[in-house]
Chimera marker file (.cmm) of the C-alpha trace (Angstrom):
<marker_set name="trace">
<marker id="1" x="100.784" y="96.563" z="80.909" r="1" g="1" b="0" radius="0.5"/>
<marker id="2" x="97.619" y="97.607" z="81.862" r="1" g="1" b="0" radius="0.5"/>
<marker id="3" x="95.462" y="94.117" z="81.438" r="1" g="1" b="0" radius="0.5"/>
<marker id="4" x="96.665" y="90.655" z="81.104" r="1" g="1" b="0" radius="0.5"/>
<marker id="5" x="97.840" y="87.906" z="83.436" r="1" g="1" b="0" radius="0.5"/>
<marker id="6" x="101.100" y="89.477" z="83.531" r="1" g="1" b="0" radius="0.5"/>
<marker id="7" x="99.868" y="92.529" z="85.041" r="1" g="1" b="0" radius="0.5"/>
<marker id="8" x="96.922" y="91.608" z="87.021" r="1" g="1" b="0" radius="0.5"/>
<marker id="9" x="96.936" y="92.780" z="90.692" r="1" g="1" b="0" radius="0.5"/>
<marker id="10" x="96.748" y="89.157" z="92.656" r="1" g="1" b="0" radius="0.5"/>
<marker id="11" x="95.628" y="91.199" z="95.776" r="1" g="1" b="0" radius="0.5"/>
<marker id="12" x="96.715" y="88.819" z="98.109" r="1" g="1" b="0" radius="0.5"/>
<marker id="13" x="97.451" y="84.855" z="98.313" r="1" g="1" b="0" radius="0.5"/>
<marker id="14" x="95.186" y="82.442" z="99.874" r="1" g="1" b="0" radius="0.5"/>
<marker id="15" x="96.924" y="82.956" z="103.258" r="1" g="1" b="0" radius="0.5"/>
<marker id="16" x="96.065" y="86.380" z="103.546" r="1" g="1" b="0" radius="0.5"/>
<marker id="17" x="92.703" y="86.238" z="102.324" r="1" g="1" b="0" radius="0.5"/>
<marker id="18" x="92.039" y="83.428" z="104.839" r="1" g="1" b="0" radius="0.5"/>
<marker id="19" x="93.147" y="85.375" z="107.853" r="1" g="1" b="0" radius="0.5"/>
<marker id="20" x="90.995" y="88.457" z="106.602" r="1" g="1" b="0" radius="0.5"/>
<marker id="21" x="88.065" y="86.301" z="106.276" r="1" g="1" b="0" radius="0.5"/>
<marker id="22" x="88.881" y="84.179" z="109.715" r="1" g="1" b="0" radius="0.5"/>
<marker id="23" x="89.101" y="87.672" z="111.502" r="1" g="1" b="0" radius="0.5"/>
<marker id="24" x="85.845" y="88.881" z="110.286" r="1" g="1" b="0" radius="0.5"/>
<marker id="25" x="84.131" y="85.367" z="111.641" r="1" g="1" b="0" radius="0.5"/>
<marker id="26" x="86.024" y="85.883" z="114.747" r="1" g="1" b="0" radius="0.5"/>
<marker id="27" x="84.818" y="89.153" z="115.131" r="1" g="1" b="0" radius="0.5"/>
<marker id="28" x="81.230" y="88.014" z="114.950" r="1" g="1" b="0" radius="0.5"/>
<marker id="29" x="81.619" y="85.143" z="117.203" r="1" g="1" b="0" radius="0.5"/>
<marker id="30" x="82.845" y="87.455" z="119.826" r="1" g="1" b="0" radius="0.5"/>
<marker id="31" x="80.225" y="90.042" z="119.103" r="1" g="1" b="0" radius="0.5"/>
<marker id="32" x="82.660" y="92.721" z="118.194" r="1" g="1" b="0" radius="0.5"/>
<marker id="33" x="80.210" y="92.469" z="114.888" r="1" g="1" b="0" radius="0.5"/>
<marker id="34" x="76.763" y="92.223" z="115.641" r="1" g="1" b="0" radius="0.5"/>
<marker id="35" x="75.350" y="90.529" z="112.400" r="1" g="1" b="0" radius="0.5"/>
<marker id="36" x="76.805" y="88.480" z="109.573" r="1" g="1" b="0" radius="0.5"/>
<marker id="37" x="78.962" y="89.440" z="107.133" r="1" g="1" b="0" radius="0.5"/>
<marker id="38" x="78.933" y="88.124" z="103.329" r="1" g="1" b="0" radius="0.5"/>
<marker id="39" x="82.219" y="87.651" z="101.809" r="1" g="1" b="0" radius="0.5"/>
<marker id="40" x="81.973" y="87.785" z="97.897" r="1" g="1" b="0" radius="0.5"/>
<marker id="41" x="83.557" y="87.759" z="95.064" r="1" g="1" b="0" radius="0.5"/>
<marker id="42" x="82.516" y="88.664" z="91.157" r="1" g="1" b="0" radius="0.5"/>
<marker id="43" x="84.899" y="88.119" z="88.274" r="1" g="1" b="0" radius="0.5"/>
<marker id="44" x="87.379" y="90.607" z="89.290" r="1" g="1" b="0" radius="0.5"/>
<marker id="45" x="89.764" y="88.165" z="90.887" r="1" g="1" b="0" radius="0.5"/>
<marker id="46" x="92.439" y="85.634" z="90.475" r="1" g="1" b="0" radius="0.5"/>
<marker id="47" x="90.540" y="82.677" z="89.828" r="1" g="1" b="0" radius="0.5"/>
<marker id="48" x="86.973" y="83.298" z="88.107" r="1" g="1" b="0" radius="0.5"/>
<marker id="49" x="87.799" y="85.045" z="84.610" r="1" g="1" b="0" radius="0.5"/>
<marker id="50" x="88.239" y="83.532" z="81.107" r="1" g="1" b="0" radius="0.5"/>
<marker id="51" x="88.950" y="86.513" z="78.806" r="1" g="1" b="0" radius="0.5"/>
<marker id="52" x="90.614" y="86.225" z="76.340" r="1" g="1" b="0" radius="0.5"/>
<marker id="53" x="91.360" y="90.090" z="75.218" r="1" g="1" b="0" radius="0.5"/>
<marker id="54" x="91.773" y="91.317" z="79.261" r="1" g="1" b="0" radius="0.5"/>
<marker id="55" x="92.406" y="89.426" z="81.926" r="1" g="1" b="0" radius="0.5"/>
<marker id="56" x="93.450" y="86.052" z="80.363" r="1" g="1" b="0" radius="0.5"/>
<marker id="57" x="95.154" y="87.914" z="77.307" r="1" g="1" b="0" radius="0.5"/>
<marker id="58" x="98.500" y="86.505" z="77.601" r="1" g="1" b="0" radius="0.5"/>
<marker id="59" x="98.175" y="82.807" z="78.436" r="1" g="1" b="0" radius="0.5"/>
<marker id="60" x="99.186" y="81.250" z="75.545" r="1" g="1" b="0" radius="0.5"/>
<marker id="61" x="97.885" y="77.108" z="76.312" r="1" g="1" b="0" radius="0.5"/>
<marker id="62" x="94.679" y="77.986" z="74.248" r="1" g="1" b="0" radius="0.5"/>
<marker id="63" x="92.863" y="77.963" z="77.651" r="1" g="1" b="0" radius="0.5"/>
<marker id="64" x="92.007" y="81.974" z="77.645" r="1" g="1" b="0" radius="0.5"/>
<marker id="65" x="89.457" y="81.000" z="74.653" r="1" g="1" b="0" radius="0.5"/>
<marker id="66" x="87.658" y="78.690" z="76.731" r="1" g="1" b="0" radius="0.5"/>
<marker id="67" x="85.589" y="78.830" z="80.000" r="1" g="1" b="0" radius="0.5"/>
<marker id="68" x="87.660" y="76.302" z="81.855" r="1" g="1" b="0" radius="0.5"/>
<marker id="69" x="88.913" y="78.228" z="84.569" r="1" g="1" b="0" radius="0.5"/>
<marker id="70" x="85.623" y="79.909" z="85.564" r="1" g="1" b="0" radius="0.5"/>
<marker id="71" x="83.892" y="76.663" z="85.361" r="1" g="1" b="0" radius="0.5"/>
<marker id="72" x="86.424" y="75.075" z="87.540" r="1" g="1" b="0" radius="0.5"/>
<marker id="73" x="86.691" y="77.817" z="90.121" r="1" g="1" b="0" radius="0.5"/>
<marker id="74" x="82.970" y="77.663" z="90.291" r="1" g="1" b="0" radius="0.5"/>
<marker id="75" x="82.381" y="74.235" z="90.783" r="1" g="1" b="0" radius="0.5"/>
<marker id="76" x="85.176" y="73.912" z="92.944" r="1" g="1" b="0" radius="0.5"/>
<marker id="77" x="84.019" y="76.734" z="95.154" r="1" g="1" b="0" radius="0.5"/>
<marker id="78" x="80.580" y="75.130" z="95.470" r="1" g="1" b="0" radius="0.5"/>
<marker id="79" x="81.957" y="71.651" z="96.874" r="1" g="1" b="0" radius="0.5"/>
<marker id="80" x="84.039" y="73.575" z="99.253" r="1" g="1" b="0" radius="0.5"/>
<marker id="81" x="81.516" y="75.543" z="101.187" r="1" g="1" b="0" radius="0.5"/>
<marker id="82" x="80.390" y="78.767" z="99.234" r="1" g="1" b="0" radius="0.5"/>
<marker id="83" x="77.110" y="79.611" z="100.112" r="1" g="1" b="0" radius="0.5"/>
<marker id="84" x="76.310" y="80.631" z="96.572" r="1" g="1" b="0" radius="0.5"/>
<marker id="85" x="78.031" y="80.554" z="93.168" r="1" g="1" b="0" radius="0.5"/>
<marker id="86" x="77.717" y="82.268" z="89.892" r="1" g="1" b="0" radius="0.5"/>
<marker id="87" x="78.685" y="81.322" z="86.259" r="1" g="1" b="0" radius="0.5"/>
<marker id="88" x="77.776" y="84.499" z="84.192" r="1" g="1" b="0" radius="0.5"/>
<marker id="89" x="78.923" y="86.290" z="80.972" r="1" g="1" b="0" radius="0.5"/>
<marker id="90" x="80.255" y="89.563" z="80.054" r="1" g="1" b="0" radius="0.5"/>
<marker id="91" x="82.212" y="91.859" z="81.849" r="1" g="1" b="0" radius="0.5"/>
<marker id="92" x="84.108" y="94.826" z="80.654" r="1" g="1" b="0" radius="0.5"/>
<marker id="93" x="84.875" y="93.328" z="77.265" r="1" g="1" b="0" radius="0.5"/>
<marker id="94" x="81.150" y="92.636" z="76.391" r="1" g="1" b="0" radius="0.5"/>
<marker id="95" x="78.632" y="89.549" z="75.919" r="1" g="1" b="0" radius="0.5"/>
<marker id="96" x="80.356" y="86.485" z="74.163" r="1" g="1" b="0" radius="0.5"/>
<marker id="97" x="83.842" y="87.746" z="75.196" r="1" g="1" b="0" radius="0.5"/>
<marker id="98" x="84.311" y="86.371" z="78.563" r="1" g="1" b="0" radius="0.5"/>
<marker id="99" x="83.078" y="83.794" z="80.870" r="1" g="1" b="0" radius="0.5"/>
<marker id="100" x="83.077" y="85.123" z="84.685" r="1" g="1" b="0" radius="0.5"/>
<marker id="101" x="82.684" y="83.342" z="88.050" r="1" g="1" b="0" radius="0.5"/>
<marker id="102" x="81.913" y="84.506" z="91.292" r="1" g="1" b="0" radius="0.5"/>
<marker id="103" x="80.791" y="83.452" z="94.857" r="1" g="1" b="0" radius="0.5"/>
<marker id="104" x="79.345" y="84.704" z="97.923" r="1" g="1" b="0" radius="0.5"/>
<marker id="105" x="80.167" y="83.208" z="101.292" r="1" g="1" b="0" radius="0.5"/>
<marker id="106" x="78.165" y="84.070" z="104.477" r="1" g="1" b="0" radius="0.5"/>
<marker id="107" x="80.589" y="84.360" z="107.613" r="1" g="1" b="0" radius="0.5"/>
<marker id="108" x="78.306" y="83.722" z="110.744" r="1" g="1" b="0" radius="0.5"/>
<marker id="109" x="80.883" y="83.477" z="113.529" r="1" g="1" b="0" radius="0.5"/>
<marker id="110" x="80.119" y="79.500" z="113.605" r="1" g="1" b="0" radius="0.5"/>
<marker id="111" x="82.816" y="76.937" z="113.732" r="1" g="1" b="0" radius="0.5"/>
<marker id="112" x="81.459" y="75.571" z="110.404" r="1" g="1" b="0" radius="0.5"/>
<marker id="113" x="81.543" y="78.974" z="108.323" r="1" g="1" b="0" radius="0.5"/>
<marker id="114" x="85.397" y="78.776" z="109.810" r="1" g="1" b="0" radius="0.5"/>
<marker id="115" x="85.795" y="75.412" z="108.152" r="1" g="1" b="0" radius="0.5"/>
<marker id="116" x="83.929" y="76.290" z="104.750" r="1" g="1" b="0" radius="0.5"/>
<marker id="117" x="86.201" y="79.771" z="104.581" r="1" g="1" b="0" radius="0.5"/>
<marker id="118" x="89.693" y="77.901" z="104.908" r="1" g="1" b="0" radius="0.5"/>
<marker id="119" x="88.436" y="75.257" z="101.985" r="1" g="1" b="0" radius="0.5"/>
<marker id="120" x="86.922" y="77.150" z="100.140" r="1" g="1" b="0" radius="0.5"/>
<marker id="121" x="89.421" y="80.424" z="99.727" r="1" g="1" b="0" radius="0.5"/>
<marker id="122" x="92.181" y="78.049" z="99.413" r="1" g="1" b="0" radius="0.5"/>
<marker id="123" x="90.905" y="76.378" z="96.251" r="1" g="1" b="0" radius="0.5"/>
<marker id="124" x="89.698" y="79.843" z="95.141" r="1" g="1" b="0" radius="0.5"/>
<marker id="125" x="92.611" y="82.093" z="95.458" r="1" g="1" b="0" radius="0.5"/>
<marker id="126" x="94.958" y="79.257" z="94.545" r="1" g="1" b="0" radius="0.5"/>
<marker id="127" x="93.400" y="77.916" z="91.330" r="1" g="1" b="0" radius="0.5"/>
<marker id="128" x="93.758" y="81.667" z="90.043" r="1" g="1" b="0" radius="0.5"/>
<marker id="129" x="97.137" y="81.980" z="91.194" r="1" g="1" b="0" radius="0.5"/>
<marker id="130" x="98.250" y="78.537" z="89.365" r="1" g="1" b="0" radius="0.5"/>
<marker id="131" x="96.560" y="79.977" z="85.907" r="1" g="1" b="0" radius="0.5"/>
<marker id="132" x="98.717" y="83.199" z="86.216" r="1" g="1" b="0" radius="0.5"/>
<marker id="133" x="101.694" y="81.176" z="87.465" r="1" g="1" b="0" radius="0.5"/>
<marker id="134" x="101.462" y="79.488" z="84.118" r="1" g="1" b="0" radius="0.5"/>
<marker id="135" x="101.191" y="82.540" z="82.357" r="1" g="1" b="0" radius="0.5"/>
<marker id="136" x="104.469" y="83.393" z="83.792" r="1" g="1" b="0" radius="0.5"/>
<marker id="137" x="103.463" y="85.896" z="86.030" r="1" g="1" b="0" radius="0.5"/>
<marker id="138" x="106.455" y="86.149" z="88.960" r="1" g="1" b="0" radius="0.5"/>
<marker id="139" x="104.378" y="87.094" z="92.032" r="1" g="1" b="0" radius="0.5"/>
<marker id="140" x="102.040" y="84.300" z="90.817" r="1" g="1" b="0" radius="0.5"/>
<marker id="141" x="104.762" y="81.721" z="90.712" r="1" g="1" b="0" radius="0.5"/>
<marker id="142" x="106.246" y="82.950" z="94.520" r="1" g="1" b="0" radius="0.5"/>
<marker id="143" x="102.626" y="82.559" z="95.636" r="1" g="1" b="0" radius="0.5"/>
<marker id="144" x="101.900" y="79.471" z="94.434" r="1" g="1" b="0" radius="0.5"/>
<marker id="145" x="105.181" y="77.742" z="95.442" r="1" g="1" b="0" radius="0.5"/>
<marker id="146" x="104.851" y="79.292" z="99.206" r="1" g="1" b="0" radius="0.5"/>
<marker id="147" x="101.281" y="77.793" z="99.113" r="1" g="1" b="0" radius="0.5"/>
<marker id="148" x="102.952" y="74.392" z="97.760" r="1" g="1" b="0" radius="0.5"/>
<marker id="149" x="105.347" y="74.802" z="100.782" r="1" g="1" b="0" radius="0.5"/>
<marker id="150" x="102.909" y="75.492" z="103.229" r="1" g="1" b="0" radius="0.5"/>
<marker id="151" x="100.349" y="72.719" z="102.507" r="1" g="1" b="0" radius="0.5"/>
<marker id="152" x="102.205" y="69.704" z="100.836" r="1" g="1" b="0" radius="0.5"/>
<marker id="153" x="98.955" y="68.373" z="99.804" r="1" g="1" b="0" radius="0.5"/>
<marker id="154" x="98.490" y="70.881" z="97.002" r="1" g="1" b="0" radius="0.5"/>
<marker id="155" x="100.200" y="70.116" z="93.970" r="1" g="1" b="0" radius="0.5"/>
<marker id="156" x="100.766" y="72.687" z="91.262" r="1" g="1" b="0" radius="0.5"/>
<marker id="157" x="102.567" y="71.901" z="87.594" r="1" g="1" b="0" radius="0.5"/>
<marker id="158" x="104.955" y="74.912" z="87.591" r="1" g="1" b="0" radius="0.5"/>
<marker id="159" x="105.977" y="76.590" z="83.890" r="1" g="1" b="0" radius="0.5"/>
<marker id="160" x="108.797" y="75.828" z="82.039" r="1" g="1" b="0" radius="0.5"/>
<marker id="161" x="110.242" y="79.361" z="81.364" r="1" g="1" b="0" radius="0.5"/>
<marker id="162" x="111.665" y="80.426" z="78.179" r="1" g="1" b="0" radius="0.5"/>
<marker id="163" x="113.794" y="83.249" z="77.146" r="1" g="1" b="0" radius="0.5"/>
<marker id="164" x="110.441" y="85.812" z="76.045" r="1" g="1" b="0" radius="0.5"/>
<marker id="165" x="111.764" y="86.227" z="72.248" r="1" g="1" b="0" radius="0.5"/>
<marker id="166" x="111.356" y="82.389" z="71.884" r="1" g="1" b="0" radius="0.5"/>
<marker id="167" x="107.470" y="82.711" z="72.512" r="1" g="1" b="0" radius="0.5"/>
<marker id="168" x="106.940" y="86.255" z="71.041" r="1" g="1" b="0" radius="0.5"/>
<marker id="169" x="108.686" y="84.324" z="68.047" r="1" g="1" b="0" radius="0.5"/>
<marker id="170" x="105.679" y="81.805" z="67.892" r="1" g="1" b="0" radius="0.5"/>
<marker id="171" x="102.962" y="84.530" z="67.883" r="1" g="1" b="0" radius="0.5"/>
<link id1="1" id2="2" r="1" g="1" b="0" radius="0.2"/>
<link id1="2" id2="3" r="1" g="1" b="0" radius="0.2"/>
<link id1="3" id2="4" r="1" g="1" b="0" radius="0.2"/>
<link id1="4" id2="5" r="1" g="1" b="0" radius="0.2"/>
<link id1="5" id2="6" r="1" g="1" b="0" radius="0.2"/>
<link id1="6" id2="7" r="1" g="1" b="0" radius="0.2"/>
<link id1="7" id2="8" r="1" g="1" b="0" radius="0.2"/>
<link id1="8" id2="9" r="1" g="1" b="0" radius="0.2"/>
<link id1="9" id2="10" r="1" g="1" b="0" radius="0.2"/>
<link id1="10" id2="11" r="1" g="1" b="0" radius="0.2"/>
<link id1="11" id2="12" r="1" g="1" b="0" radius="0.2"/>
<link id1="12" id2="13" r="1" g="1" b="0" radius="0.2"/>
<link id1="13" id2="14" r="1" g="1" b="0" radius="0.2"/>
<link id1="14" id2="15" r="1" g="1" b="0" radius="0.2"/>
<link id1="15" id2="16" r="1" g="1" b="0" radius="0.2"/>
<link id1="16" id2="17" r="1" g="1" b="0" radius="0.2"/>
<link id1="17" id2="18" r="1" g="1" b="0" radius="0.2"/>
<link id1="18" id2="19" r="1" g="1" b="0" radius="0.2"/>
<link id1="19" id2="20" r="1" g="1" b="0" radius="0.2"/>
<link id1="20" id2="21" r="1" g="1" b="0" radius="0.2"/>
<link id1="21" id2="22" r="1" g="1" b="0" radius="0.2"/>
<link id1="22" id2="23" r="1" g="1" b="0" radius="0.2"/>
<link id1="23" id2="24" r="1" g="1" b="0" radius="0.2"/>
<link id1="24" id2="25" r="1" g="1" b="0" radius="0.2"/>
<link id1="25" id2="26" r="1" g="1" b="0" radius="0.2"/>
<link id1="26" id2="27" r="1" g="1" b="0" radius="0.2"/>
<link id1="27" id2="28" r="1" g="1" b="0" radius="0.2"/>
<link id1="28" id2="29" r="1" g="1" b="0" radius="0.2"/>
<link id1="29" id2="30" r="1" g="1" b="0" radius="0.2"/>
<link id1="30" id2="31" r="1" g="1" b="0" radius="0.2"/>
<link id1="31" id2="32" r="1" g="1" b="0" radius="0.2"/>
<link id1="32" id2="33" r="1" g="1" b="0" radius="0.2"/>
<link id1="33" id2="34" r="1" g="1" b="0" radius="0.2"/>
<link id1="34" id2="35" r="1" g="1" b="0" radius="0.2"/>
<link id1="35" id2="36" r="1" g="1" b="0" radius="0.2"/>
<link id1="36" id2="37" r="1" g="1" b="0" radius="0.2"/>
<link id1="37" id2="38" r="1" g="1" b="0" radius="0.2"/>
<link id1="38" id2="39" r="1" g="1" b="0" radius="0.2"/>
<link id1="39" id2="40" r="1" g="1" b="0" radius="0.2"/>
<link id1="40" id2="41" r="1" g="1" b="0" radius="0.2"/>
<link id1="41" id2="42" r="1" g="1" b="0" radius="0.2"/>
<link id1="42" id2="43" r="1" g="1" b="0" radius="0.2"/>
<link id1="43" id2="44" r="1" g="1" b="0" radius="0.2"/>
<link id1="44" id2="45" r="1" g="1" b="0" radius="0.2"/>
<link id1="45" id2="46" r="1" g="1" b="0" radius="0.2"/>
<link id1="46" id2="47" r="1" g="1" b="0" radius="0.2"/>
<link id1="47" id2="48" r="1" g="1" b="0" radius="0.2"/>
<link id1="48" id2="49" r="1" g="1" b="0" radius="0.2"/>
<link id1="49" id2="50" r="1" g="1" b="0" radius="0.2"/>
<link id1="50" id2="51" r="1" g="1" b="0" radius="0.2"/>
<link id1="51" id2="52" r="1" g="1" b="0" radius="0.2"/>
<link id1="52" id2="53" r="1" g="1" b="0" radius="0.2"/>
<link id1="53" id2="54" r="1" g="1" b="0" radius="0.2"/>
<link id1="54" id2="55" r="1" g="1" b="0" radius="0.2"/>
<link id1="55" id2="56" r="1" g="1" b="0" radius="0.2"/>
<link id1="56" id2="57" r="1" g="1" b="0" radius="0.2"/>
<link id1="57" id2="58" r="1" g="1" b="0" radius="0.2"/>
<link id1="58" id2="59" r="1" g="1" b="0" radius="0.2"/>
<link id1="59" id2="60" r="1" g="1" b="0" radius="0.2"/>
<link id1="60" id2="61" r="1" g="1" b="0" radius="0.2"/>
<link id1="61" id2="62" r="1" g="1" b="0" radius="0.2"/>
<link id1="62" id2="63" r="1" g="1" b="0" radius="0.2"/>
<link id1="63" id2="64" r="1" g="1" b="0" radius="0.2"/>
<link id1="64" id2="65" r="1" g="1" b="0" radius="0.2"/>
<link id1="65" id2="66" r="1" g="1" b="0" radius="0.2"/>
<link id1="66" id2="67" r="1" g="1" b="0" radius="0.2"/>
<link id1="67" id2="68" r="1" g="1" b="0" radius="0.2"/>
<link id1="68" id2="69" r="1" g="1" b="0" radius="0.2"/>
<link id1="69" id2="70" r="1" g="1" b="0" radius="0.2"/>
<link id1="70" id2="71" r="1" g="1" b="0" radius="0.2"/>
<link id1="71" id2="72" r="1" g="1" b="0" radius="0.2"/>
<link id1="72" id2="73" r="1" g="1" b="0" radius="0.2"/>
<link id1="73" id2="74" r="1" g="1" b="0" radius="0.2"/>
<link id1="74" id2="75" r="1" g="1" b="0" radius="0.2"/>
<link id1="75" id2="76" r="1" g="1" b="0" radius="0.2"/>
<link id1="76" id2="77" r="1" g="1" b="0" radius="0.2"/>
<link id1="77" id2="78" r="1" g="1" b="0" radius="0.2"/>
<link id1="78" id2="79" r="1" g="1" b="0" radius="0.2"/>
<link id1="79" id2="80" r="1" g="1" b="0" radius="0.2"/>
<link id1="80" id2="81" r="1" g="1" b="0" radius="0.2"/>
<link id1="81" id2="82" r="1" g="1" b="0" radius="0.2"/>
<link id1="82" id2="83" r="1" g="1" b="0" radius="0.2"/>
<link id1="83" id2="84" r="1" g="1" b="0" radius="0.2"/>
<link id1="84" id2="85" r="1" g="1" b="0" radius="0.2"/>
<link id1="85" id2="86" r="1" g="1" b="0" radius="0.2"/>
<link id1="86" id2="87" r="1" g="1" b="0" radius="0.2"/>
<link id1="87" id2="88" r="1" g="1" b="0" radius="0.2"/>
<link id1="88" id2="89" r="1" g="1" b="0" radius="0.2"/>
<link id1="89" id2="90" r="1" g="1" b="0" radius="0.2"/>
<link id1="90" id2="91" r="1" g="1" b="0" radius="0.2"/>
<link id1="91" id2="92" r="1" g="1" b="0" radius="0.2"/>
<link id1="92" id2="93" r="1" g="1" b="0" radius="0.2"/>
<link id1="93" id2="94" r="1" g="1" b="0" radius="0.2"/>
<link id1="94" id2="95" r="1" g="1" b="0" radius="0.2"/>
<link id1="95" id2="96" r="1" g="1" b="0" radius="0.2"/>
<link id1="96" id2="97" r="1" g="1" b="0" radius="0.2"/>
<link id1="97" id2="98" r="1" g="1" b="0" radius="0.2"/>
<link id1="98" id2="99" r="1" g="1" b="0" radius="0.2"/>
<link id1="99" id2="100" r="1" g="1" b="0" radius="0.2"/>
<link id1="100" id2="101" r="1" g="1" b="0" radius="0.2"/>
<link id1="101" id2="102" r="1" g="1" b="0" radius="0.2"/>
<link id1="102" id2="103" r="1" g="1" b="0" radius="0.2"/>
<link id1="103" id2="104" r="1" g="1" b="0" radius="0.2"/>
<link id1="104" id2="105" r="1" g="1" b="0" radius="0.2"/>
<link id1="105" id2="106" r="1" g="1" b="0" radius="0.2"/>
<link id1="106" id2="107" r="1" g="1" b="0" radius="0.2"/>
<link id1="107" id2="108" r="1" g="1" b="0" radius="0.2"/>
<link id1="108" id2="109" r="1" g="1" b="0" radius="0.2"/>
<link id1="109" id2="110" r="1" g="1" b="0" radius="0.2"/>
<link id1="110" id2="111" r="1" g="1" b="0" radius="0.2"/>
<link id1="111" id2="112" r="1" g="1" b="0" radius="0.2"/>
<link id1="112" id2="113" r="1" g="1" b="0" radius="0.2"/>
<link id1="113" id2="114" r="1" g="1" b="0" radius="0.2"/>
<link id1="114" id2="115" r="1" g="1" b="0" radius="0.2"/>
<link id1="115" id2="116" r="1" g="1" b="0" radius="0.2"/>
<link id1="116" id2="117" r="1" g="1" b="0" radius="0.2"/>
<link id1="117" id2="118" r="1" g="1" b="0" radius="0.2"/>
<link id1="118" id2="119" r="1" g="1" b="0" radius="0.2"/>
<link id1="119" id2="120" r="1" g="1" b="0" radius="0.2"/>
<link id1="120" id2="121" r="1" g="1" b="0" radius="0.2"/>
<link id1="121" id2="122" r="1" g="1" b="0" radius="0.2"/>
<link id1="122" id2="123" r="1" g="1" b="0" radius="0.2"/>
<link id1="123" id2="124" r="1" g="1" b="0" radius="0.2"/>
<link id1="124" id2="125" r="1" g="1" b="0" radius="0.2"/>
<link id1="125" id2="126" r="1" g="1" b="0" radius="0.2"/>
<link id1="126" id2="127" r="1" g="1" b="0" radius="0.2"/>
<link id1="127" id2="128" r="1" g="1" b="0" radius="0.2"/>
<link id1="128" id2="129" r="1" g="1" b="0" radius="0.2"/>
<link id1="129" id2="130" r="1" g="1" b="0" radius="0.2"/>
<link id1="130" id2="131" r="1" g="1" b="0" radius="0.2"/>
<link id1="131" id2="132" r="1" g="1" b="0" radius="0.2"/>
<link id1="132" id2="133" r="1" g="1" b="0" radius="0.2"/>
<link id1="133" id2="134" r="1" g="1" b="0" radius="0.2"/>
<link id1="134" id2="135" r="1" g="1" b="0" radius="0.2"/>
<link id1="135" id2="136" r="1" g="1" b="0" radius="0.2"/>
<link id1="136" id2="137" r="1" g="1" b="0" radius="0.2"/>
<link id1="137" id2="138" r="1" g="1" b="0" radius="0.2"/>
<link id1="138" id2="139" r="1" g="1" b="0" radius="0.2"/>
<link id1="139" id2="140" r="1" g="1" b="0" radius="0.2"/>
<link id1="140" id2="141" r="1" g="1" b="0" radius="0.2"/>
<link id1="141" id2="142" r="1" g="1" b="0" radius="0.2"/>
<link id1="142" id2="143" r="1" g="1" b="0" radius="0.2"/>
<link id1="143" id2="144" r="1" g="1" b="0" radius="0.2"/>
<link id1="144" id2="145" r="1" g="1" b="0" radius="0.2"/>
<link id1="145" id2="146" r="1" g="1" b="0" radius="0.2"/>
<link id1="146" id2="147" r="1" g="1" b="0" radius="0.2"/>
<link id1="147" id2="148" r="1" g="1" b="0" radius="0.2"/>
<link id1="148" id2="149" r="1" g="1" b="0" radius="0.2"/>
<link id1="149" id2="150" r="1" g="1" b="0" radius="0.2"/>
<link id1="150" id2="151" r="1" g="1" b="0" radius="0.2"/>
<link id1="151" id2="152" r="1" g="1" b="0" radius="0.2"/>
<link id1="152" id2="153" r="1" g="1" b="0" radius="0.2"/>
<link id1="153" id2="154" r="1" g="1" b="0" radius="0.2"/>
<link id1="154" id2="155" r="1" g="1" b="0" radius="0.2"/>
<link id1="155" id2="156" r="1" g="1" b="0" radius="0.2"/>
<link id1="156" id2="157" r="1" g="1" b="0" radius="0.2"/>
<link id1="157" id2="158" r="1" g="1" b="0" radius="0.2"/>
<link id1="158" id2="159" r="1" g="1" b="0" radius="0.2"/>
<link id1="159" id2="160" r="1" g="1" b="0" radius="0.2"/>
<link id1="160" id2="161" r="1" g="1" b="0" radius="0.2"/>
<link id1="161" id2="162" r="1" g="1" b="0" radius="0.2"/>
<link id1="162" id2="163" r="1" g="1" b="0" radius="0.2"/>
<link id1="163" id2="164" r="1" g="1" b="0" radius="0.2"/>
<link id1="164" id2="165" r="1" g="1" b="0" radius="0.2"/>
<link id1="165" id2="166" r="1" g="1" b="0" radius="0.2"/>
<link id1="166" id2="167" r="1" g="1" b="0" radius="0.2"/>
<link id1="167" id2="168" r="1" g="1" b="0" radius="0.2"/>
<link id1="168" id2="169" r="1" g="1" b="0" radius="0.2"/>
<link id1="169" id2="170" r="1" g="1" b="0" radius="0.2"/>
<link id1="170" id2="171" r="1" g="1" b="0" radius="0.2"/>
</marker_set>
């Protein structure tokens, strides 16, 4: 399988992403890097794409045909500290077939950048991992359970798993 939520590479969980971003921010703060760094993500990630013919192809709850996840992602990122966000159409499947959300965040070595990166990345990554877990992606189910164990304030409804043949018989 090349595309769809079952095959989609999750890259890293929220903890991994946060540690990478925090290391960049710390390197700026202590002078190992001499300029700010822009942390960015277009739509090629766990959270920002509604694409019923590719990334979200096998999400059977109907949400693959609307822009809910990309919009939730952009709004959530903006309120949690992204420097800028984008909501756009297109991608590899063509205009009118997908909605994408992206972000940019400037890391400048400050305590405020550290606070924003921890808040925003926690949302950005876990938002997408939640959706992938609803698509029954084993790695996503593992990652979101681990995130909920690490942060008791995070509550994500886990999917009710059924045999593939039951789902296949519905479509």
